[in-house]
Each structure stands twice: as structure tokens, then as C-alpha cells.
Rosetta silent file (secondary structure, phi, psi, omega in degrees, C-alpha in Angstrom):
SEQUENCE: MEFVNTDRLRIAYRQHGAPRGEPIILLHGWPDDLHTWDGILPALAQGGYRLLVPSLRGFGDTRFLDPATPRSGQLSALAQDLLDFASALGIERFNVIGHDWGARAAYNAALLAPQRILRCMALSVGWGSNDPQQILSLHQARNYWYQWYMATERGAEALRKERRELAHLLWRTWSPSWHFGEGVFHDTLHAWDNPDWVDVTLHSYRHRWGLAAGDPHYALQEDRLRRETVISVPTLTLHGSEDGANSPQTSEQREHLFSGPYHRALLAGVGHFPQREQPDGVAAALLAWLQSCDAS
SCORE:     score description
SCORE:     0.000 S_00000001
   1 L     0.000  137.382  175.036   -0.088    0.039    0.032 S_00000001
   2 E  -116.714  168.137 -171.511    1.212    3.495   -0.803 S_00000001
   3 E  -135.710  147.500  170.628    0.055    6.850    0.664 S_00000001
   4 E  -149.151  141.917 -177.630   -0.273   10.433   -0.541 S_00000001
   5 E  -101.330  136.916  170.443   -1.598   13.518    1.216 S_00000001
   6 L  -108.768 -171.149 -178.735   -4.086   16.103   -0.139 S_00000001
   7 L   -65.368  -23.342 -177.163   -5.127   19.080    1.883 S_00000001
   8 L  -121.402  -18.785 -177.666   -7.661   17.002    3.861 S_00000001
   9 E  -123.740  155.758  167.778   -6.750   13.327    3.388 S_00000001
  10 E  -109.882  102.044 -172.904   -3.995   10.802    3.726 S_00000001
  11 E   -85.084  122.271  176.414   -5.096    8.646    0.767 S_00000001
  12 E   -83.196  129.455  172.948   -4.206    4.902    0.709 S_00000001
  13 E  -149.099  168.082  172.491   -3.765    3.461   -2.830 S_00000001
  14 E  -115.828  143.916  179.391   -2.323    0.778   -4.918 S_00000001
  15 E  -120.038  133.033 -175.677   -0.414    1.126   -8.121 S_00000001
  16 E  -135.310  162.438  173.395   -0.334   -1.247  -11.047 S_00000001
  17 E    82.084 -158.011 -175.046    0.758   -1.353  -14.625 S_00000001
  18 L   -78.769  122.689 -170.247    3.144    0.747  -16.532 S_00000001
  19 L   -64.173  -32.827 -178.446    4.674    3.530  -14.286 S_00000001
  20 L   -98.107    6.748 -172.994    5.022    5.921  -17.464 S_00000001
  21 L   -82.340  178.343  176.412    1.817    4.841  -19.105 S_00000001
  22 L   -66.962  125.456 -176.493   -1.445    6.956  -19.582 S_00000001
  23 E   -74.447  144.447  166.195   -3.010    7.076  -16.067 S_00000001
  24 E  -130.086  131.029  173.353   -6.298    5.603  -15.126 S_00000001
  25 E  -109.634  126.467 -173.355   -7.699    6.155  -11.635 S_00000001
  26 E  -110.661  126.311 -177.586  -10.202    3.460  -10.591 S_00000001
  27 E  -114.741  122.248  172.537  -12.819    4.419   -7.831 S_00000001
  28 L   -74.036  177.719  174.668  -14.715    1.840   -5.925 S_00000001
  29 L  -118.569 -159.009 -173.490  -18.180    2.098   -4.549 S_00000001
  30 L  -122.893  135.328  -15.919  -20.241    1.475   -1.449 S_00000001
  31 L   -80.483  112.627 -172.787  -20.196   -1.075    0.274 S_00000001
  32 L  -162.222 -169.702  178.283  -16.991   -2.224   -1.447 S_00000001
  33 L  -162.547 -176.230 -172.640  -13.304   -1.466   -1.596 S_00000001
  34 H   -65.703  -12.958  179.458  -10.391   -1.297   -3.955 S_00000001
  35 H   -68.763  -13.680 -177.375  -10.283   -5.048   -4.384 S_00000001
  36 H   -55.768  -27.617 -177.403  -13.353   -4.643   -6.552 S_00000001
  37 H   -92.074   -4.127 -176.144  -11.012   -3.988   -9.445 S_00000001
  38 L   -53.500  -37.977 -174.454   -8.691   -6.999   -9.139 S_00000001
  39 L   -73.327  -20.374  179.029  -10.237   -8.927  -11.915 S_00000001
  40 L  -108.758   -2.740 -174.002   -9.778   -6.224  -14.630 S_00000001
  41 H   -68.137  -40.987  179.168   -6.455   -4.760  -13.507 S_00000001
  42 H   -50.972  -57.475 -174.775   -4.349   -7.506  -15.427 S_00000001
  43 H   -61.056  -44.999  177.722   -5.966   -6.626  -18.799 S_00000001
  44 H   -65.791  -32.378  173.910   -5.663   -2.877  -18.328 S_00000001
  45 H   -60.047  -49.412 -177.469   -2.050   -3.330  -17.312 S_00000001
  46 H   -60.054  -18.556  174.512   -1.403   -5.283  -20.463 S_00000001
  47 L   -77.869   -7.254  178.102   -2.790   -2.302  -22.313 S_00000001
  48 L    88.977   14.296 -176.349    0.086   -0.306  -21.131 S_00000001
  49 L   -91.618  159.217  169.814   -1.775    1.978  -18.697 S_00000001
  50 E   -96.217  123.114 -169.080   -0.715    3.266  -15.335 S_00000001
  51 E  -110.829  125.462 -178.642   -3.349    2.133  -12.862 S_00000001
  52 E  -117.186  119.007 -171.895   -4.008    3.924   -9.602 S_00000001
  53 E  -126.235   94.173 -177.444   -6.576    2.476   -7.222 S_00000001
  54 E   -96.194  164.975  170.765   -7.252    4.486   -4.026 S_00000001
  55 L   -79.266  129.867  173.273   -9.511    3.934   -1.002 S_00000001
  56 L   -65.606  168.177  171.377  -12.304    6.535   -0.858 S_00000001
  57 L   -59.994  127.487 -176.441  -12.626    8.654    2.081 S_00000001
  58 L    93.776   -6.433  176.279  -13.999    6.575    5.046 S_00000001
  59 L  -116.323  155.698  170.816  -12.673    3.399    3.659 S_00000001
  60 L    64.030 -134.805  176.873   -9.681    1.220    4.131 S_00000001
  61 L  -101.017   10.902  176.806   -6.472    3.000    5.343 S_00000001
  62 L   -79.863  135.901 -172.737   -7.480    6.325    3.926 S_00000001
  63 E  -129.027  145.677  170.744   -7.674    8.867    6.810 S_00000001
  64 E   -73.235  140.636 -178.124   -8.821   12.450    7.480 S_00000001
  65 L   -89.033  -22.509  178.294   -5.770   14.540    8.526 S_00000001
  66 L  -115.319  122.934  175.160   -7.721   16.867   10.889 S_00000001
  67 L   -58.605  -20.017 -178.751  -10.123   15.534   13.465 S_00000001
  68 L   -85.219  -15.184 -175.172  -12.197   18.672   13.083 S_00000001
  69 L   -67.640  124.107 -175.321  -12.810   18.168    9.263 S_00000001
  70 L   -54.344  144.610  178.126  -16.505   17.233    8.721 S_00000001
  71 L   -83.670   65.316 -171.237  -16.912   13.532    7.875 S_00000001
  72 L   -78.956  137.500  174.705  -18.713   14.479    4.744 S_00000001
  73 L  -115.695   14.668 -178.646  -19.808   11.873    2.224 S_00000001
  74 L   -61.868  149.999 -173.504  -21.317   14.338   -0.288 S_00000001
  75 H   -65.973  -32.043 -179.367  -20.691   13.527   -3.922 S_00000001
  76 H   -70.245  -24.541 -179.080  -18.882   16.843   -4.653 S_00000001
  77 H   -75.146  -34.503 -178.253  -16.414   16.004   -1.892 S_00000001
  78 H   -72.057  -40.393  174.728  -15.723   12.557   -3.519 S_00000001
  79 H   -57.248  -47.784  179.518  -15.213   14.414   -6.896 S_00000001
  80 H   -66.157  -41.033  177.433  -12.794   16.830   -5.379 S_00000001
  81 H   -52.789  -53.338 -179.421  -10.911   14.001   -3.605 S_00000001
  82 H   -53.556  -53.196 -178.114  -10.419   12.530   -7.021 S_00000001
  83 H   -62.923  -38.052 -179.420   -8.964   15.723   -8.492 S_00000001
  84 H   -72.004  -35.560 -179.298   -6.825   16.343   -5.359 S_00000001
  85 H   -70.182  -38.541  175.473   -5.404   12.790   -5.454 S_00000001
  86 H   -69.388  -35.558  173.966   -4.226   13.259   -8.993 S_00000001
  87 H   -58.265  -52.799 -173.159   -2.756   16.724   -8.172 S_00000001
  88 H   -58.417  -28.629  173.387   -0.978   15.199   -5.222 S_00000001
  89 L   -91.521    3.579  179.911    0.664   12.628   -7.495 S_00000001
  90 L    69.843   30.892 -179.657    1.519   15.293  -10.013 S_00000001
  91 L  -105.132  123.751 -175.459   -0.881   14.005  -12.607 S_00000001
  92 L   -90.218  -47.962 -173.762   -2.654   16.803  -14.695 S_00000001
  93 L  -130.153  143.152 -172.236   -4.790   14.752  -17.027 S_00000001
  94 E  -157.580  166.276  171.298   -6.081   11.177  -16.519 S_00000001
  95 E   -91.847  154.002  174.637   -8.747    8.644  -17.298 S_00000001
  96 E  -137.208  139.270  164.893  -11.273    7.669  -14.551 S_00000001
  97 E  -123.433  119.011 -175.672  -13.252    4.495  -14.049 S_00000001
  98 E  -128.241  143.685  179.671  -15.763    4.564  -11.298 S_00000001
  99 E  -121.984  131.557 -177.148  -18.284    2.105   -9.858 S_00000001
 100 L    54.087 -110.993  174.822  -21.254    3.158   -7.779 S_00000001
 101 H   -58.701  -37.389 -177.106  -20.038    6.015   -5.431 S_00000001
 102 H   -63.095  -30.900  178.899  -16.987    5.980   -7.632 S_00000001
 103 H   -72.432  -32.686  176.655  -19.081    6.463  -10.780 S_00000001
 104 H   -75.193  -37.211  174.209  -20.866    9.496   -9.337 S_00000001
 105 H   -57.886  -43.373 -175.215  -17.453   10.979   -8.255 S_00000001
 106 H   -66.698  -40.189 -179.163  -16.225   10.400  -11.790 S_00000001
 107 H   -73.470  -37.070  175.913  -19.142   12.017  -13.556 S_00000001
 108 H   -65.998  -33.671  176.922  -19.012   15.002  -11.206 S_00000001
 109 H   -68.823  -40.161  179.884  -15.292   15.423  -11.686 S_00000001
 110 H   -63.089  -38.919  177.804  -15.754   15.259  -15.440 S_00000001
 111 H   -67.129  -50.041 -177.426  -18.381   18.194  -15.135 S_00000001
 112 H   -65.357  -37.519 -174.051  -16.231   20.223  -12.666 S_00000001
 113 L  -138.543   59.881 -174.679  -12.855   19.798  -14.312 S_00000001
 114 L   -59.352  -21.248  178.170  -13.325   18.593  -17.978 S_00000001
 115 L   -78.957   -3.882  179.510   -9.796   19.810  -18.936 S_00000001
 116 L  -110.743  -17.217  176.157   -8.379   17.298  -16.619 S_00000001
 117 E   -97.759  117.706 -177.037  -10.341   14.173  -17.500 S_00000001
 118 E   -72.346  -44.405  179.239   -9.337   12.392  -20.576 S_00000001
 119 E  -148.867  143.911  173.431  -12.121    9.782  -20.593 S_00000001
 120 E  -115.765  126.522 -179.663  -14.854    8.961  -18.101 S_00000001
 121 E  -128.353  125.365 -177.031  -16.114    5.424  -17.619 S_00000001
 122 E  -123.297  141.255 -175.482  -18.913    4.664  -15.191 S_00000001
 123 E  -112.187  126.347  168.081  -20.330    1.335  -13.916 S_00000001
 124 L    59.051   30.652  171.530  -23.891    0.876  -12.611 S_00000001
 125 L  -153.632  135.279  174.892  -24.874    4.462  -12.412 S_00000001
 126 L   -97.861  150.094  178.250  -26.375    6.857  -14.916 S_00000001
 127 L   -68.875  145.112 -175.375  -25.501   10.526  -15.073 S_00000001
 128 L    88.623   14.178 -173.744  -28.219   12.987  -13.838 S_00000001
 129 L  -116.910   25.026  175.093  -29.436   10.847  -11.060 S_00000001
 130 L   -93.445  -16.681 -168.518  -28.061   12.865   -8.091 S_00000001
 131 L   -69.988  132.582 -177.814  -30.798   15.452   -7.789 S_00000001
 132 L   -75.166   -9.195  175.504  -32.850   14.945   -4.620 S_00000001
 133 L  -104.748   17.751 -178.496  -35.956   16.104   -6.414 S_00000001
 134 L   -70.354  152.630 -176.232  -35.524   13.636   -9.283 S_00000001
 135 L   -86.008  132.519 -179.625  -38.613   11.511  -10.079 S_00000001
 136 L  -114.733  142.589  163.622  -38.330    7.914   -9.039 S_00000001
 137 L   -67.086  158.917 -178.122  -40.423    4.920  -10.003 S_00000001
 138 H   -66.829  -35.846  179.728  -41.994    2.943   -7.237 S_00000001
 139 H   -60.922  -49.987  176.994  -39.645    0.156   -8.266 S_00000001
 140 H   -62.127  -40.121  177.377  -36.526    2.395   -7.895 S_00000001
 141 H   -59.312  -46.523  179.798  -37.900    3.846   -4.621 S_00000001
 142 H   -65.737  -36.893 -177.266  -38.007    0.213   -3.252 S_00000001
 143 H   -63.032  -34.681 -170.660  -34.424   -0.484   -4.462 S_00000001
 144 L   -86.866   22.765 -175.559  -33.344    2.567   -2.440 S_00000001
 145 H   -59.927  -34.723 -179.104  -34.842    1.274    0.843 S_00000001
 146 H   -72.839  -16.414  174.421  -31.481    1.106    2.499 S_00000001
 147 H   -82.920  -42.285  176.204  -30.967    4.849    1.849 S_00000001
 148 H   -68.610  -36.505  176.538  -34.219    5.690    3.425 S_00000001
 149 H   -54.063  -44.701 -175.177  -33.493    3.323    6.273 S_00000001
 150 L   -75.827  -10.133  174.415  -30.139    5.111    6.921 S_00000001
 151 L   -79.907   -4.064 -177.949  -31.980    8.390    7.115 S_00000001
 152 L  -108.793  154.109  179.046  -33.472    7.163   10.454 S_00000001
 153 H   -69.313  -24.684  176.147  -31.746    6.703   13.629 S_00000001
 154 H   -64.332  -44.651 -179.436  -32.825    3.058   13.703 S_00000001
 155 H   -72.285  -32.151 -177.409  -30.947    2.611   10.364 S_00000001
 156 H   -66.557  -40.046 -176.490  -27.911    4.449   11.587 S_00000001
 157 H   -70.096  -34.493  174.818  -27.719    2.119   14.664 S_00000001
 158 H   -64.625  -34.320 -179.835  -28.035   -0.888   12.300 S_00000001
 159 H   -65.603  -37.500  179.163  -25.143    0.368   10.187 S_00000001
 160 H   -69.674  -33.219 -174.999  -23.046    0.764   13.270 S_00000001
 161 H   -96.247  -23.400 -169.742  -23.873   -2.664   14.769 S_00000001
 162 L  -134.231   39.938 -179.274  -24.637   -4.804   11.729 S_00000001
 163 H   -59.972  -40.979 -168.962  -22.566   -3.360    8.869 S_00000001
 164 H   -72.221  -45.914  178.801  -21.293   -6.672    7.667 S_00000001
 165 H   -57.172  -47.141  175.606  -24.898   -8.269    7.732 S_00000001
 166 H   -57.037  -51.412  174.435  -26.310   -5.306    5.917 S_00000001
 167 H   -52.259  -43.963 -172.522  -23.649   -5.291    3.259 S_00000001
 168 H   -64.319  -43.899 -178.965  -23.972   -9.040    2.745 S_00000001
 169 H   -59.318  -54.757 -172.058  -27.802   -8.607    2.221 S_00000001
 170 H   -57.709  -46.346 -176.122  -27.192   -5.769   -0.151 S_00000001
 171 H   -60.808  -43.071 -175.396  -24.628   -7.791   -2.292 S_00000001
 172 H   -74.551  -22.718  178.716  -26.968  -10.645   -2.691 S_00000001
 173 H   -84.821  -33.383 -177.884  -30.003   -8.494   -3.499 S_00000001
 174 H   -76.977  -27.535 -178.668  -28.129   -6.217   -5.931 S_00000001
 175 L  -127.332   65.415 -164.612  -26.596   -9.161   -7.880 S_00000001
 176 L   -62.191  -19.904  179.150  -29.038  -11.922   -7.745 S_00000001
 177 L  -102.182    2.938  178.343  -27.170  -14.202  -10.207 S_00000001
 178 L   -96.801  118.455  175.798  -23.730  -13.667   -8.772 S_00000001
 179 L   -98.453   74.923 -172.996  -22.710  -16.367   -6.361 S_00000001
 180 L   -73.370  138.989 -178.197  -19.834  -14.672   -4.747 S_00000001
 181 L   -76.117  152.809 -179.066  -17.597  -16.780   -2.374 S_00000001
 182 H   -67.252  -25.150  174.070  -17.436  -15.777    1.380 S_00000001
 183 H   -67.286  -34.525  174.201  -13.704  -15.202    0.843 S_00000001
 184 H   -59.418  -41.411 -176.042  -14.425  -12.475   -1.612 S_00000001
 185 H   -73.757  -43.510 -175.712  -16.760  -10.773    0.838 S_00000001
 186 H   -62.362  -35.659 -176.943  -14.354  -11.365    3.733 S_00000001
 187 H   -69.590  -26.483 -173.218  -11.425   -9.795    1.815 S_00000001
 188 H   -92.434  -30.724 -166.882  -13.588   -6.653    1.266 S_00000001
 189 H   -71.917  -20.334  178.472  -15.363   -6.057    4.653 S_00000001
 190 H   -60.507  -28.095  178.799  -12.102   -5.064    6.543 S_00000001
 191 H   -60.876  -21.724 -177.351  -12.380   -1.784    4.515 S_00000001
 192 H   -83.451   -9.228  179.451  -15.504   -0.882    6.639 S_00000001
 193 H   -80.436    0.409  174.863  -13.633   -0.972    9.804 S_00000001
 194 L   -53.092  133.293 -173.857  -12.352    2.454    8.943 S_00000001
 195 L   -64.392  -14.976 -171.486  -13.193    4.705   11.951 S_00000001
 196 L  -106.843    2.057 -175.780  -14.969    7.262    9.637 S_00000001
 197 H   -58.247  -49.548  178.572  -16.944    4.695    7.589 S_00000001
 198 H   -64.387  -44.916  177.633  -20.227    5.068    9.324 S_00000001
 199 H   -63.540  -45.776  179.785  -20.226    8.787    9.498 S_00000001
 200 H   -64.188  -38.253  178.024  -19.229    9.192    5.871 S_00000001
 201 H   -61.708  -56.450 -176.415  -21.841    6.638    4.794 S_00000001
 202 H   -58.690  -46.442  179.633  -24.701    8.278    6.787 S_00000001
 203 H   -66.253  -30.596  176.884  -23.844   11.701    5.663 S_00000001
 204 H   -59.583  -51.668 -176.202  -23.525   10.649    2.000 S_00000001
 205 H   -71.766  -39.233  178.206  -27.042    9.256    1.831 S_00000001
 206 H   -66.613  -40.354  177.287  -28.670   11.897    3.887 S_00000001
 207 H   -68.315  -34.679  179.286  -27.059   14.829    2.027 S_00000001
 208 H   -51.620  -37.522 -174.629  -28.037   13.101   -1.253 S_00000001
 209 L  -109.557   22.242  172.197  -31.747   13.444   -0.472 S_00000001
 210 L    71.508   24.327 -179.410  -31.463   16.994    1.058 S_00000001
 211 L  -102.166    0.791  179.182  -31.618   15.595    4.688 S_00000001
 212 L  -150.221  139.399  179.801  -28.232   16.870    5.816 S_00000001
 213 L   -68.635  148.928  177.787  -26.245   20.036    5.264 S_00000001
 214 L   -90.068  164.202  179.094  -23.156   19.822    3.219 S_00000001
 215 L   -69.665  124.125 -176.907  -19.673   20.768    4.179 S_00000001
 216 H   -61.024  -19.675  177.848  -19.230   24.527    3.185 S_00000001
 217 H   -58.783  -15.636 -173.145  -15.755   23.712    1.966 S_00000001
 218 H  -114.927   23.125 -173.226  -17.444   22.294   -1.196 S_00000001
 219 H   -67.135  -36.552 -179.819  -20.053   25.118   -1.727 S_00000001
 220 H   -66.348  -41.579 -179.121  -18.593   26.234   -5.066 S_00000001
 221 H   -65.325  -34.296  170.270  -18.625   22.703   -6.335 S_00000001
 222 H   -64.251  -40.101 -174.717  -22.285   22.232   -5.230 S_00000001
 223 H   -68.946  -41.071  178.157  -23.245   25.303   -6.857 S_00000001
 224 H   -67.100  -34.066 -176.227  -21.867   24.273  -10.194 S_00000001
 225 H   -75.990  -21.095  172.790  -23.316   20.842  -10.023 S_00000001
 226 H   -80.407  -32.768 -174.037  -26.816   22.412   -9.428 S_00000001
 227 H   -86.086  -36.486 -174.411  -26.285   24.778  -12.294 S_00000001
 228 L  -107.799  146.722 -174.362  -24.637   22.636  -14.918 S_00000001
 229 L  -132.627  -23.944 -171.872  -25.778   19.330  -16.335 S_00000001
 230 L   -91.478  124.574  177.939  -23.913   18.631  -19.604 S_00000001
 231 E   -92.192  125.682 -179.875  -20.701   16.622  -19.476 S_00000001
 232 L   -93.345  -20.635  176.642  -18.231   17.289  -22.411 S_00000001
 233 L   -67.222  136.703  172.725  -15.784   14.498  -21.644 S_00000001
 234 L   -53.687  124.658 -164.387  -16.056   11.330  -23.640 S_00000001
 235 E  -135.960  134.310  178.207  -18.127    9.016  -21.466 S_00000001
 236 E  -119.894  135.063  174.300  -18.905    5.336  -21.379 S_00000001
 237 E  -118.600  124.544  179.271  -21.648    3.933  -19.131 S_00000001
 238 E  -115.617  130.587 -172.222  -21.766    0.276  -18.459 S_00000001
 239 E  -141.577  137.085  178.162  -25.025   -1.100  -16.501 S_00000001
 240 E   -86.726  141.335 -177.821  -25.929   -4.716  -15.656 S_00000001
 241 L   -66.614  -23.131  177.483  -29.472   -5.809  -16.756 S_00000001
 242 L  -107.256   27.227 -178.474  -29.993   -7.327  -13.294 S_00000001
 243 L   -67.804  120.327  179.883  -28.804   -4.440  -11.089 S_00000001
 244 L   -94.097   -1.787  175.439  -30.899   -4.396   -7.987 S_00000001
 245 L   -94.534  -64.700  173.129  -29.511   -1.125   -6.627 S_00000001
 246 L  -102.587  104.107  179.071  -29.829    1.127   -9.587 S_00000001
 247 L   -47.730  143.641 -178.985  -32.414   -0.169  -12.075 S_00000001
 248 H   -61.579  -27.864 -176.824  -30.938   -0.174  -15.594 S_00000001
 249 H   -67.252  -23.591  174.279  -33.782    2.176  -16.598 S_00000001
 250 H   -62.783  -18.224 -178.227  -32.107    4.917  -14.481 S_00000001
 251 H  -106.115   -1.221  175.594  -29.320    5.170  -16.973 S_00000001
 252 L   -74.380  151.214  172.160  -31.511    5.137  -20.031 S_00000001
 253 L    59.498   53.302  176.845  -32.092    8.125  -22.390 S_00000001
 254 L  -112.910    3.798 -177.704  -29.144   10.236  -21.071 S_00000001
 255 H   -46.467  -44.172 -172.664  -27.791   11.266  -24.423 S_00000001
 256 H   -64.803  -20.891  178.995  -28.872   14.826  -24.037 S_00000001
 257 H   -81.997    5.714 -178.034  -26.709   15.260  -21.008 S_00000001
 258 E  -134.455  134.893  178.582  -23.408   14.771  -22.934 S_00000001
 259 L  -102.420  -12.333  174.037  -21.925   17.013  -25.551 S_00000001
 260 L   -96.409 -171.511  179.060  -18.907   14.791  -26.301 S_00000001
 261 L   -60.439  134.294  179.661  -18.821   11.139  -27.413 S_00000001
 262 E  -143.551  132.665 -179.894  -21.157    9.045  -25.259 S_00000001
 263 E  -132.977  136.459  169.725  -21.992    5.353  -25.187 S_00000001
 264 E  -117.933  139.442  177.323  -24.202    3.221  -22.938 S_00000001
 265 E  -130.845  130.062  173.557  -23.913   -0.628  -22.911 S_00000001
 266 E   -95.843  130.027 -175.290  -26.279   -2.967  -21.078 S_00000001
 267 E  -101.267  103.945 -179.590  -24.566   -6.091  -19.754 S_00000001
 268 L   -59.712  135.819  174.558  -26.979   -9.036  -19.909 S_00000001
 269 L    65.010   23.310  176.961  -27.398  -11.154  -16.853 S_00000001
 270 L  -114.615  142.621 -174.863  -25.092   -8.990  -14.703 S_00000001
 271 L   -93.668 -153.793 -169.203  -26.063   -7.306  -11.400 S_00000001
 272 L   -77.713   -4.684 -179.913  -24.696   -4.314   -9.703 S_00000001
 273 L  -120.163   66.574  179.949  -20.932   -5.413   -9.622 S_00000001
 274 H   -53.003  -38.178 -175.081  -19.996   -5.847  -13.282 S_00000001
 275 H   -70.610  -18.973 -179.350  -16.315   -5.569  -12.620 S_00000001
 276 H   -98.507  -29.906 -173.532  -16.526   -8.505  -10.104 S_00000001
 277 H   -87.315  -35.524 -177.587  -19.128  -10.567  -12.024 S_00000001
 278 L  -137.513   59.025 -167.304  -17.924  -10.323  -15.486 S_00000001
 279 H   -62.745  -36.488 -173.126  -14.347   -8.955  -15.332 S_00000001
 280 H   -71.896  -40.209 -174.981  -13.119  -10.168  -18.729 S_00000001
 281 H   -69.520  -38.173  179.824  -16.135   -8.627  -20.601 S_00000001
 282 H   -65.833  -54.359 -173.194  -15.917   -5.321  -18.612 S_00000001
 283 H   -57.108  -40.277  176.039  -12.209   -5.104  -19.202 S_00000001
 284 H   -62.730  -42.148  177.819  -12.764   -5.626  -22.910 S_00000001
 285 H   -63.191  -40.458  175.778  -15.388   -2.940  -23.062 S_00000001
 286 H   -69.635  -35.475  179.137  -13.167   -0.400  -21.241 S_00000001
 287 H   -68.079  -34.154  179.357  -10.106   -1.123  -23.353 S_00000001
 288 H   -62.410  -42.874 -173.146  -12.284   -0.743  -26.582 S_00000001
 289 H   -70.201  -49.473  175.122  -13.477    2.566  -25.259 S_00000001
 290 H   -48.838  -51.665 -174.641  -10.031    3.706  -24.221 S_00000001
 291 H   -80.690  -19.310 -174.260   -8.504    2.876  -27.581 S_00000001
 292 H  -107.610  -16.483 -174.404  -11.212    3.970  -29.886 S_00000001
 293 L  -100.229  121.123  178.873  -12.375    7.172  -28.298 S_00000001
 294 L   -65.993  118.383  174.748  -10.533   10.460  -29.070 S_00000001
 295 L  -117.352   31.392 -177.668   -9.747   12.225  -25.830 S_00000001
 296 L   -74.475    0.000    0.000   -7.601   14.924  -27.326 S_00000001
């Protein structure tokens, strides 16, 4: 494990591939960790890319530098963390691949700093689905039960006391055809022992639905994300047809939100964790996009 400091975080990360290759930063989701990318890293490394895989704030060995810093999980903070992480490593322009929370961070960073993002690749999340006033189908509202649950004190207490049980239930529900081994789950759950994991998680979902105030440090980013909606960065969205967290319908008909090259692909028989469930197919799709899409 390697570490780098930004102004707010000591970010833990792993590095793979060609040290001088075109950089790709891979961002995991919730509840998950950086091991989520293990199945696709070899193929990307063979493509000659420099791969940087950090733990998000509140996960793994990443830590806040100041005890007084709000343990915010707001999506603008995750996007800024991505940009700050790259800057701390001296990387000006880079590709980003994100899943779940990481996908939302990737989209937001592409909107906030398009001059820095070569290509944006998002798994299991459609762009334009962060607005607390968005229209939700009853089916999708049911999918988000855990988010409504964590808006209550009872849900918060369950997160503190039964995080492993809750996460295990979500994994099984979100990817009904994926029979993951207990070893896979066990290797991941240690990332949630981070002392800030609960606070960051609760704030993330409460802020997302307008139920908690944001960290004023990200006020400018929040303002831009409210006012602007169109991403100019070349963007690929991959979504599993059996995703039980974000229904594939939530990423449909988003073309009008992109001014640059955009493609969405539906992965048949795949749930919420495409990179874990179908790593070869996902790696092939990512490499094809990286190699065919002009990011000049």
C-alpha cells in the first residue's frame, strides 16, 4: 500500500501497470473496496496503462488529516478528492473508471474539471441521477430502501452494529445471479472498519436526499453541480441488466446530458458489480473505449 496527502486526506492507494503509461484512476463504490477492480487490472495493465486504485474517504486505510474536518460523504467531496489525489501525484490529465459511489464521483469530476479528465467510464450509475428532487419509479424507490433506512436513527444504529450483515444482504440483493464466495466478501469487509466509515456513509445518503447540510468547503462545487448538467468529456456507461440497486432504466435516455462522445452498454445477466461478476467482458469494453475514443 502507498500513501499520498491532499489538503484533507491521507489517501491509501495501490499502483499497477506501466509507471509511465497513460494514467487511469479507478474508484470503488459502497459497500465495497479497492479489491473490486482486481479482476480487470491485469488486462488494463497489459494495455500499457498506469493504474491507480485509491480507497475512498472513510474506507480502508484512507484517513482524514484533521479531527475537526466534517466527515462528509457528499458527492462533490468525492469528486474533489479524485482531483486532489491526481494533483498530489503530479498528474494533470487522466482517465477515470468509477463504480457506484466512484461512478458518481467520476461524473461529477468530469463536469467540474473537464480539462483534466481524458475519458470518463462509469459502472452501474447513470448521469443526472443525483438530484434529490428527481422523479423515482416505485420500483426504484423500493431499491433505495437502505438509503431511506439510513435516514433514520434506527437505520444508523443498524449500520453501526450490523454493517457486515447489511452489506451481505445488499450484495445478494443487488446481484441476484452472482454467487460470490465468502472469501471475496471477507477480503472486502475489512475496509469498513475505518473509523469514519459510518459517519461518511450516513452523511452521504442523507445529504444526497437533502436531509443533511453539506460541508461549506465544497459550496462552489455544489453550486456548479446544481447549475450545470452537460458533460463534455468522452463518457462510457456500463450497466448490468439485473442491477438491483440502480435499475438499468435509471441510466436510459441520457444522451442529451453529454456534448462529447457518449455510449451506454447494457450487460446481460449482470447485477450491480459488473467488474466482479464479468471482469473479462468489462475489461474488454473499457479497453475498446479507451483505444477508440478520441480524448484529445
